[in-house]
Backbone as JSON Lines, residues from 0, in Angstrom:
{"i":0,"aa":"Q","n":[7.56,0.48,6.59],"ca":[7.39,0.4,5.15],"c":[8.05,-0.88,4.63]}
{"i":1,"aa":"V","n":[7.27,-1.69,3.95],"ca":[7.8,-2.92,3.37],"c":[8.35,-2.62,1.98]}
{"i":2,"aa":"R","n":[9.5,-3.15,1.68],"ca":[10.07,-3.05,0.34],"c":[10.4,-4.43,-0.16]}
{"i":3,"aa":"L","n":[10.02,-4.71,-1.4],"ca":[10.36,-5.95,-2.06],"c":[11.08,-5.58,-3.35]}
{"i":4,"aa":"V","n":[12.34,-5.95,-3.43],"ca":[13.16,-5.56,-4.57],"c":[13.55,-6.81,-5.36]}
{"i":5,"aa":"Q","n":[13.12,-6.84,-6.59],"ca":[13.33,-8.01,-7.43],"c":[14.56,-7.86,-8.31]}
{"i":6,"aa":"S","n":[15.11,-9.01,-8.67],"ca":[16.21,-9.06,-9.64],"c":[16.11,-10.35,-10.42]}
{"i":7,"aa":"G","n":[16.82,-10.38,-11.53],"ca":[16.78,-11.55,-12.4],"c":[15.85,-11.31,-13.58]}
{"i":8,"aa":"G","n":[15.47,-12.39,-14.22],"ca":[14.59,-12.29,-15.37],"c":[15.35,-12.0,-16.64]}
{"i":9,"aa":"G","n":[14.6,-11.74,-17.72],"ca":[15.21,-11.43,-19.0],"c":[14.62,-12.26,-20.11]}
{"i":10,"aa":"L","n":[15.43,-12.44,-21.14],"ca":[15.01,-13.14,-22.34],"c":[15.69,-14.5,-22.4]}
{"i":11,"aa":"V","n":[14.91,-15.54,-22.71],"ca":[15.47,-16.88,-22.74],"c":[14.75,-17.69,-23.82]}
{"i":12,"aa":"Q","n":[15.45,-18.66,-24.34],"ca":[14.86,-19.54,-25.33],"c":[14.01,-20.6,-24.64]}
{"i":13,"aa":"A","n":[12.99,-21.08,-25.32],"ca":[12.15,-22.15,-24.77],"c":[13.02,-23.33,-24.36]}
{"i":14,"aa":"G","n":[12.71,-23.88,-23.18],"ca":[13.5,-24.96,-22.64],"c":[14.59,-24.5,-21.7]}
{"i":15,"aa":"G","n":[14.84,-23.21,-21.68],"ca":[15.88,-22.66,-20.82],"c":[15.41,-22.42,-19.4]}
{"i":16,"aa":"S","n":[16.3,-21.8,-18.62],"ca":[16.04,-21.56,-17.2],"c":[16.34,-20.12,-16.84]}
{"i":17,"aa":"L","n":[15.65,-19.65,-15.83],"ca":[15.92,-18.34,-15.24],"c":[15.65,-18.44,-13.74]}
{"i":18,"aa":"R","n":[16.29,-17.56,-13.0],"ca":[16.01,-17.46,-11.57],"c":[15.71,-16.02,-11.21]}
{"i":19,"aa":"L","n":[14.62,-15.84,-10.5],"ca":[14.25,-14.54,-9.98],"c":[14.53,-14.5,-8.48]}
{"i":20,"aa":"S","n":[14.92,-13.32,-8.02],"ca":[15.13,-13.11,-6.58],"c":[14.26,-11.95,-6.12]}
{"i":21,"aa":"C","n":[13.92,-12.0,-4.86],"ca":[13.12,-10.91,-4.26],"c":[13.63,-10.7,-2.85]}
{"i":22,"aa":"A","n":[14.3,-9.58,-2.65],"ca":[14.86,-9.24,-1.35],"c":[13.9,-8.32,-0.61]}
{"i":23,"aa":"S","n":[13.63,-8.65,0.64],"ca":[12.65,-7.89,1.39],"c":[13.28,-7.11,2.52]}
{"i":24,"aa":"S","n":[12.58,-6.05,2.92],"ca":[12.93,-5.3,4.11],"c":[11.64,-4.75,4.68]}
{"i":25,"aa":"G","n":[11.68,-4.45,5.98],"ca":[10.51,-3.85,6.61],"c":[9.48,-4.83,7.13]}
{"i":26,"aa":"L","n":[9.78,-6.13,7.04],"ca":[8.89,-7.11,7.65],"c":[9.73,-8.23,8.24]}
{"i":27,"aa":"T","n":[9.15,-8.94,9.2],"ca":[9.84,-10.08,9.79],"c":[9.7,-11.23,8.82]}
{"i":28,"aa":"F","n":[10.66,-11.28,7.91],"ca":[10.55,-12.13,6.74],"c":[10.21,-13.57,7.09]}
{"i":29,"aa":"K","n":[10.87,-14.12,8.09],"ca":[10.73,-15.54,8.39],"c":[9.32,-15.91,8.83]}
{"i":30,"aa":"L","n":[8.52,-14.92,9.19],"ca":[7.16,-15.19,9.68],"c":[6.1,-15.11,8.59]}
{"i":31,"aa":"H","n":[6.51,-14.75,7.36],"ca":[5.53,-14.48,6.32],"c":[5.59,-15.47,5.17]}
{"i":32,"aa":"T","n":[4.4,-15.82,4.68],"ca":[4.31,-16.51,3.41],"c":[4.7,-15.55,2.3]}
{"i":33,"aa":"M","n":[5.51,-16.03,1.39],"ca":[5.92,-15.23,0.23],"c":[5.38,-15.9,-1.03]}
{"i":34,"aa":"S","n":[4.96,-15.08,-1.96],"ca":[4.34,-15.61,-3.17],"c":[4.94,-14.96,-4.41]}
{"i":35,"aa":"W","n":[4.76,-15.67,-5.51],"ca":[5.11,-15.13,-6.82],"c":[3.85,-15.14,-7.69]}
{"i":36,"aa":"Y","n":[3.65,-14.04,-8.38],"ca":[2.56,-13.89,-9.33],"c":[3.16,-13.56,-10.69]}
{"i":37,"aa":"R","n":[2.35,-13.73,-11.71],"ca":[2.77,-13.28,-13.03],"c":[1.57,-12.72,-13.78]}
{"i":38,"aa":"Q","n":[1.9,-11.82,-14.7],"ca":[0.87,-11.18,-15.5],"c":[1.3,-11.2,-16.96]}
{"i":39,"aa":"A","n":[0.57,-11.98,-17.75],"ca":[0.84,-12.04,-19.18],"c":[0.21,-10.82,-19.84]}
{"i":40,"aa":"P","n":[0.7,-10.44,-21.01],"ca":[0.14,-9.28,-21.69],"c":[-1.37,-9.41,-21.9]}
{"i":41,"aa":"G","n":[-2.11,-8.38,-21.46],"ca":[-3.55,-8.36,-21.64],"c":[-4.34,-9.25,-20.71]}
{"i":42,"aa":"K","n":[-3.66,-9.82,-19.72],"ca":[-4.35,-10.74,-18.8],"c":[-4.21,-10.26,-17.36]}
{"i":43,"aa":"Q","n":[-4.95,-10.9,-16.48],"ca":[-4.88,-10.52,-15.07],"c":[-3.64,-11.13,-14.43]}
{"i":44,"aa":"R","n":[-3.32,-10.63,-13.27],"ca":[-2.19,-11.14,-12.51],"c":[-2.63,-12.42,-11.79]}
{"i":45,"aa":"D","n":[-1.89,-13.49,-12.01],"ca":[-2.24,-14.8,-11.46],"c":[-1.15,-15.32,-10.54]}
{"i":46,"aa":"L","n":[-1.57,-16.09,-9.57],"ca":[-0.63,-16.71,-8.64],"c":[0.17,-17.8,-9.33]}
{"i":47,"aa":"V","n":[1.48,-17.76,-9.16],"ca":[2.36,-18.83,-9.65],"c":[2.58,-19.86,-8.54]}
{"i":48,"aa":"G","n":[2.87,-19.39,-7.36],"ca":[3.1,-20.29,-6.24],"c":[3.48,-19.51,-5.0]}
{"i":49,"aa":"S","n":[3.56,-20.24,-3.88],"ca":[3.86,-19.64,-2.6],"c":[4.76,-20.55,-1.78]}
{"i":50,"aa":"I","n":[5.41,-19.94,-0.82],"ca":[6.18,-20.7,0.16],"c":[5.81,-20.15,1.54]}
{"i":51,"aa":"S","n":[5.4,-21.06,2.4],"ca":[4.98,-20.64,3.73],"c":[6.2,-20.46,4.62]}
{"i":52,"aa":"R","n":[5.95,-20.01,5.85],"ca":[7.08,-19.74,6.73],"c":[7.79,-21.01,7.15]}
{"i":53,"aa":"D","n":[7.12,-22.16,7.05],"ca":[7.8,-23.42,7.39],"c":[8.42,-24.08,6.16]}
{"i":54,"aa":"G","n":[8.35,-23.39,5.02],"ca":[8.98,-23.9,3.81],"c":[8.08,-24.73,2.91]}
{"i":55,"aa":"T","n":[6.82,-24.88,3.3],"ca":[5.89,-25.61,2.45],"c":[5.58,-24.8,1.21]}
{"i":56,"aa":"T","n":[5.65,-25.46,0.06],"ca":[5.4,-24.77,-1.2],"c":[4.14,-25.32,-1.88]}
{"i":57,"aa":"N","n":[3.54,-24.48,-2.66],"ca":[2.47,-24.93,-3.55],"c":[2.54,-24.11,-4.82]}
{"i":58,"aa":"Y","n":[2.06,-24.72,-5.91],"ca":[2.21,-24.14,-7.23],"c":[0.93,-24.29,-8.04]}
{"i":59,"aa":"T","n":[0.74,-23.36,-8.95],"ca":[-0.33,-23.54,-9.89],"c":[0.02,-24.7,-10.82]}
{"i":60,"aa":"A","n":[-1.01,-25.37,-11.33],"ca":[-0.79,-26.59,-12.13],"c":[0.12,-26.34,-13.34]}
{"i":61,"aa":"A","n":[0.03,-25.15,-13.9],"ca":[0.76,-24.87,-15.15],"c":[2.27,-24.89,-14.96]}
{"i":62,"aa":"V","n":[2.75,-24.71,-13.73],"ca":[4.2,-24.64,-13.51],"c":[4.72,-25.77,-12.62]}
{"i":63,"aa":"K","n":[3.83,-26.58,-12.1],"ca":[4.24,-27.66,-11.19],"c":[5.22,-28.59,-11.88]}
{"i":64,"aa":"G","n":[6.31,-28.88,-11.19],"ca":[7.34,-29.75,-11.76],"c":[8.39,-29.01,-12.56]}
{"i":65,"aa":"R","n":[8.15,-27.74,-12.88],"ca":[9.12,-26.93,-13.64],"c":[9.68,-25.78,-12.83]}
{"i":66,"aa":"F","n":[8.85,-25.22,-11.97],"ca":[9.26,-24.07,-11.16],"c":[9.47,-24.51,-9.71]}
{"i":67,"aa":"A","n":[10.35,-23.81,-9.02],"ca":[10.59,-24.1,-7.61],"c":[10.8,-22.79,-6.86]}
{"i":68,"aa":"I","n":[10.07,-22.66,-5.77],"ca":[10.22,-21.49,-4.9],"c":[11.01,-21.91,-3.67]}
{"i":69,"aa":"S","n":[11.95,-21.07,-3.29],"ca":[12.73,-21.33,-2.08],"c":[12.92,-20.01,-1.35]}
{"i":70,"aa":"R","n":[13.38,-20.12,-0.12],"ca":[13.58,-18.91,0.66],"c":[14.85,-19.05,1.48]}
{"i":71,"aa":"D","n":[15.49,-17.92,1.71],"ca":[16.67,-17.84,2.58],"c":[16.34,-16.82,3.64]}
{"i":72,"aa":"N","n":[15.96,-17.3,4.8],"ca":[15.54,-16.38,5.86],"c":[16.7,-15.53,6.38]}
{"i":73,"aa":"A","n":[17.91,-16.02,6.27],"ca":[19.06,-15.24,6.71],"c":[19.29,-14.02,5.81]}
{"i":74,"aa":"R","n":[18.87,-14.15,4.55],"ca":[19.03,-13.05,3.58],"c":[17.72,-12.33,3.29]}
{"i":75,"aa":"N","n":[16.65,-12.75,3.98],"ca":[15.33,-12.13,3.75],"c":[14.97,-12.13,2.27]}
{"i":76,"aa":"T","n":[15.25,-13.24,1.61],"ca":[15.09,-13.32,0.16],"c":[14.32,-14.57,-0.22]}
{"i":77,"aa":"V","n":[13.47,-14.4,-1.2],"ca":[12.74,-15.52,-1.78],"c":[13.15,-15.63,-3.25]}
{"i":78,"aa":"Y","n":[13.17,-16.87,-3.73],"ca":[13.63,-17.14,-5.09],"c":[12.57,-17.89,-5.87]}
{"i":79,"aa":"L","n":[12.61,-17.68,-7.17],"ca":[11.78,-18.46,-8.07],"c":[12.7,-19.02,-9.16]}
{"i":80,"aa":"Q","n":[12.94,-20.32,-9.09],"ca":[13.74,-21.0,-10.1],"c":[12.79,-21.53,-11.16]}
{"i":81,"aa":"M","n":[13.01,-21.13,-12.4],"ca":[12.12,-21.51,-13.49],"c":[12.91,-22.33,-14.51]}
{"i":82,"aa":"N","n":[12.5,-23.57,-14.68],"ca":[13.15,-24.47,-15.62],"c":[12.18,-24.88,-16.72]}
{"i":83,"aa":"S","n":[12.72,-25.42,-17.79],"ca":[11.89,-25.88,-18.92],"c":[10.88,-24.82,-19.32]}
{"i":84,"aa":"L","n":[11.36,-23.61,-19.46],"ca":[10.47,-22.49,-19.75],"c":[9.79,-22.64,-21.11]}
{"i":85,"aa":"K","n":[8.56,-22.15,-21.15],"ca":[7.74,-22.21,-22.34],"c":[7.34,-20.79,-22.75]}
{"i":86,"aa":"P","n":[7.02,-20.58,-24.0],"ca":[6.58,-19.24,-24.42],"c":[5.39,-18.72,-23.6]}
{"i":87,"aa":"E","n":[4.53,-19.61,-23.16],"ca":[3.38,-19.17,-22.36],"c":[3.76,-18.74,-20.95]}
{"i":88,"aa":"D","n":[5.0,-18.92,-20.56],"ca":[5.47,-18.4,-19.28],"c":[5.85,-16.92,-19.37]}
{"i":89,"aa":"T","n":[5.81,-16.37,-20.56],"ca":[6.15,-14.96,-20.75],"c":[5.2,-14.06,-19.97]}
{"i":90,"aa":"G","n":[5.78,-13.07,-19.32],"ca":[4.99,-12.11,-18.57],"c":[5.85,-11.34,-17.6]}
{"i":91,"aa":"V","n":[5.19,-10.5,-16.84],"ca":[5.86,-9.77,-15.77],"c":[5.6,-10.53,-14.47]}
{"i":92,"aa":"Y","n":[6.67,-10.82,-13.77],"ca":[6.61,-11.59,-12.54],"c":[6.76,-10.66,-11.34]}
{"i":93,"aa":"Y","n":[5.92,-10.91,-10.32],"ca":[5.92,-10.07,-9.13],"c":[6.05,-10.95,-7.88]}
{"i":94,"aa":"C","n":[6.87,-10.53,-6.95],"ca":[6.82,-11.17,-5.64],"c":[5.83,-10.41,-4.77]}
{"i":95,"aa":"H","n":[5.33,-11.1,-3.76],"ca":[4.23,-10.57,-2.95],"c":[4.37,-11.01,-1.51]}
{"i":96,"aa":"A","n":[4.0,-10.11,-0.62],"ca":[3.88,-10.43,0.79],"c":[2.67,-9.67,1.33]}
{"i":97,"aa":"R","n":[2.09,-10.24,2.35],"ca":[0.97,-9.55,3.02],"c":[1.36,-9.33,4.47]}
{"i":98,"aa":"R","n":[1.29,-8.11,4.89],"ca":[1.66,-7.76,6.27],"c":[0.54,-6.92,6.88]}
{"i":99,"aa":"Q","n":[-0.02,-7.4,7.95],"ca":[-1.07,-6.68,8.67],"c":[-2.2,-6.27,7.73]}
{"i":100,"aa":"G","n":[-2.61,-7.21,6.87],"ca":[-3.74,-6.97,6.0],"c":[-3.44,-6.15,4.76]}
{"i":101,"aa":"T","n":[-2.2,-5.74,4.59],"ca":[-1.82,-4.95,3.42],"c":[-0.97,-5.78,2.47]}
{"i":102,"aa":"D","n":[-1.27,-5.69,1.19],"ca":[-0.49,-6.4,0.18],"c":[0.68,-5.55,-0.27]}
{"i":103,"aa":"W","n":[1.84,-6.19,-0.36],"ca":[3.04,-5.51,-0.83],"c":[3.58,-6.26,-2.03]}
{"i":104,"aa":"W","n":[4.03,-5.49,-3.02],"ca":[4.47,-6.08,-4.28],"c":[5.88,-5.62,-4.64]}
{"i":105,"aa":"G","n":[6.61,-6.52,-5.28],"ca":[7.86,-6.1,-5.89],"c":[7.58,-5.25,-7.12]}
{"i":106,"aa":"Q","n":[8.64,-4.74,-7.71],"ca":[8.47,-3.8,-8.82],"c":[8.13,-4.51,-10.14]}
{"i":107,"aa":"G","n":[8.24,-5.82,-10.16],"ca":[7.95,-6.56,-11.38],"c":[9.2,-6.79,-12.2]}
{"i":108,"aa":"T","n":[9.27,-7.97,-12.8],"ca":[10.43,-8.35,-13.62],"c":[9.91,-9.01,-14.89]}
{"i":109,"aa":"Q","n":[10.36,-8.53,-16.0],"ca":[9.91,-9.1,-17.28],"c":[10.65,-10.41,-17.57]}
{"i":110,"aa":"V","n":[9.87,-11.42,-17.91],"ca":[10.41,-12.69,-18.38],"c":[9.83,-12.94,-19.77]}
{"i":111,"aa":"T","n":[10.7,-13.12,-20.74],"ca":[10.27,-13.36,-22.1],"c":[10.88,-14.66,-22.59]}
{"i":112,"aa":"V","n":[10.03,-15.58,-23.01],"ca":[10.49,-16.87,-23.5],"c":[10.13,-16.96,-24.98]}
{"i":113,"aa":"H","n":[11.14,-17.09,-25.81],"ca":[10.87,-17.18,-27.24],"c":[11.13,-18.6,-27.73]}
{"i":114,"aa":"S","n":[10.35,-18.97,-28.72],"ca":[10.44,-20.34,-29.24],"c":[11.51,-20.46,-30.3]}
């Protein structure tokens, strides 16, 4: 059973920063690509970015240059550092892993950016 437990998030003013964490268990963390998604109110869940097992990252255009994903394989944890936050970054953020064809999700963390 894979578990992804998120922490962090909250309420922040535009231009501020937040960091999300996602601690995993039940998978060989270092072998898996880890991703972050977000879901704005009334919208679908969209990919924010990913980090591969070799540390290569990619991001959606809307967050490139502001967000950074990192991983600590010793702690089985992936992070999402969010800087220069904008009101349009508001939503519920989810970490994600895929193991043996099954998608696993964190519980979701609310991020609210007010202007």
